[in-house]
C-alpha positions, 0 to 999 in steps of 0.5 A: 452395136453395143456402145458400152464395149471397148472399140475403135475405128476410123473416120473417113467419108465415102467421098474421100475414098479412091476410085476412078470416077472423080470421087469416092462412092460405094464401089470396089474401093469401099470394100477394099477399105473395109478389108483394110479396117479389118486388117488393122483391128478396127470395128468402126467406120465413121462416115459424115452425112450420106444425104445429098450435098448442099451449098458449098458441097456440104453434106450438112446442108442437103435437100433431104434429111431422108434421101441418099446422095446420088453422087455416092452411087457407084457405076460399076454395079450398074455396068455389071447389070448391063444397064450402063455401058462402060463409060469413058472417064475424063482425067479427073483430079485424083487428090481433090474432088472438083464437084463442078466437073465430077457431078455433071458427068456422074449425073449423065452416067446415072441417067444413062443407067436409069434409061438402060434399066427401064428399057432392059431390066430383068423381071426380078429387078423390076419387081425389087424396084417396085417393092422398094418404092412402095416400102420407101413411099413415106419419104420417097414420093415427096423427095422425087417430086421435089427433085423432078420439079426442081431439076428443069428449074435449075435448082430454083428454091421451092418458095419461088415456084408457081403458087400451086406447087409451092403451096402443094395444091392437089391439082398442081401436084397431080399435074406435076406427077404426070408432067414429070413422070420420067424425071420422077422415075429417074430419081426413084431409080437413083435412090433405089440404087443408093439403098441397094449399094449402101446396104450391100456395103454395110452387110459386107462390113458387118460380116467382117466385124466392122460397124458403120457409124453414121452422122445425123445433122440436127437441122435441115436446109430451108430449100429442101424437100422436108421444108416443102412437104411440111412447112408447118413444122418449121418457123416460116412466115406466110410466104414460106420465108424463115423468120428465125434461123439456127446458129450459135452465139459469139464465143472465143472462136468467133466474135460474130458467132455462127449464123447457119441459116437453117430454119428452126423447128416448131417443136410445139407442132412436132410434140402435137404429133408425138415427134413422128417426123423425128421418129421416121428420120431416126428409123431411116438412119438406122437402116443405113448405120449401126450407130450414128452421131447426132450433130449439135446435140445441145440444140435438143436441150436449148437452141439459139434463135437468131432473127432471119434479118440479122446478118450474123449471130450477135443478135439472138436468144436461147430457147428451151428445146424438146428435151427428154420428151423427144427421145422418150417418144422415139425410144418408145417407137423404135427401142434402144437408140445407138446414138452418140451425142455431139456435145461440143461448144457452149455446153451447159448443165441441161445438155449434160443432164439430157445426154446422161438421161438418154444414156448417150455417150458424148465426145472428147476431142484430144486436140482441145485438151492442152490450152489450160491445166491438167484438170481440162475435161478433154485430157484422157485422165478426165474422161468418163467411160461413156464417151467417144474419144477423138484425136480430132474431127472433120472440122479440126485440123489434122493432128500434125497440122495442129501440132505445127501451128499450136502455141508453144505452151500447148505444144510443150504441154502436149509433148510432156503429156503424150511423151512425143515430138514432131515425128510421132505426135499423131501416133501418141495422140492415137495411143492416148485415145486408145489407152483411155477408159473411153468406150470408143475411140475414133481417129480420122484417117489423116491422123493415122497417116500422119498428114498435115494441114493440106489434107484436112476435110473442112474449115468451119466458117469458110465457104468453098474449098472444103469436103474435097479431100481424098486419099490414094492407096499409096498413102497407106502402105503396110505400116499404118495398119500394122501400128494401128493394129498393135495399138488397138490390140494392146488397148483391148479394142481389137483382137489380141492376136494382132500383137503376135506375141512370142 
């Protein structure tokens, strides 16, 4: 995808799609949404991370930086193959995902499908499965073994495993591969189907002029296959405990800062290997998306180190990140990198220099623009072309929710700047992003639909109650696609024919 061409798209996570099985997945509704995007003149579908979810159901704290979320595997293709009997579906909540109810049921279906595959699969499917396992071996083998060991232990963290397993002694690993052979095969099957289905959806979208935009968290979780398989790449002690963790310092948004708790990288060790782990991770991301956003890009220029013993982020220090050396190594191995840099928060000159030196566009959030003067960097007339304009992100309130709760001064400024009021603020913000010089503009689906705060995806710093929002087709009707198509065409971001001029 050419990031220098004018384009626009919609931010909607896979799990937010409609569907009969408790959460959105790669099933028929995903293809229907691609058709809707095409009808609205959109050329980008931005997702959140598609890696396995972690604590609080967050897609930013998964057990693997390489694997796909098993919960996104659609059941309909498994039924069509004859591996799974048409399931009897519980009466799941159609509006919000109840992960505690949905995921155990979906795992039952996936296990039944895997059993059906290994018992009845045609030779062509068995060959395709074996070929895929061989091609994915570099990350797959450690991941499936990690999951196979972890499953019967009810998710016990890897540093509490037996000495041989947590230290990856060869005899212990060999015994585990033998003892858990069936469980390993199950997780291989699930990952194979994730890749098959994700690839089919991407091909369908690309054929209709829609590019998939992924999302890559900068850090990995401590309790992950990544840390277990290569603990030497992270700041861990002899007992595999974190000595320092990631986060951001106190600021206007929080007097205690944010203590994320992720282990920090040993950038010196990664540099010794010419950043091979990062190159492999980016290469993997490029098989699933046409372009992707790197979350917390500023951490590559300088990152905030918090002592693991600190309960918050008030203690800590800034340290220098790998900088351009990392991206030079990746680019040398993979070629041009279609990356969007998430450059929000405490941003210093070195972050701008790294972003611009890499040639990556940054992000501009229109909701942030109205708290100061007409020279605020997030006002559209201040944006550079090399940027991606957002009404808001998954971490923000919806536009309508923001408007309803904004301070009177901010609302008055926004109303004057956007020439809008209560009834049309969401369209006014979308139009301002679309008409700007920013090469790309992206709008959360909630903003296209003019939905309020009850429909937001995530409230940062709040554990629980996030990541569960879903839409239903009755919300869309015909008007949102028509209006979005007109705005897109008039701003040079989509087919001009959508204007239907006389």
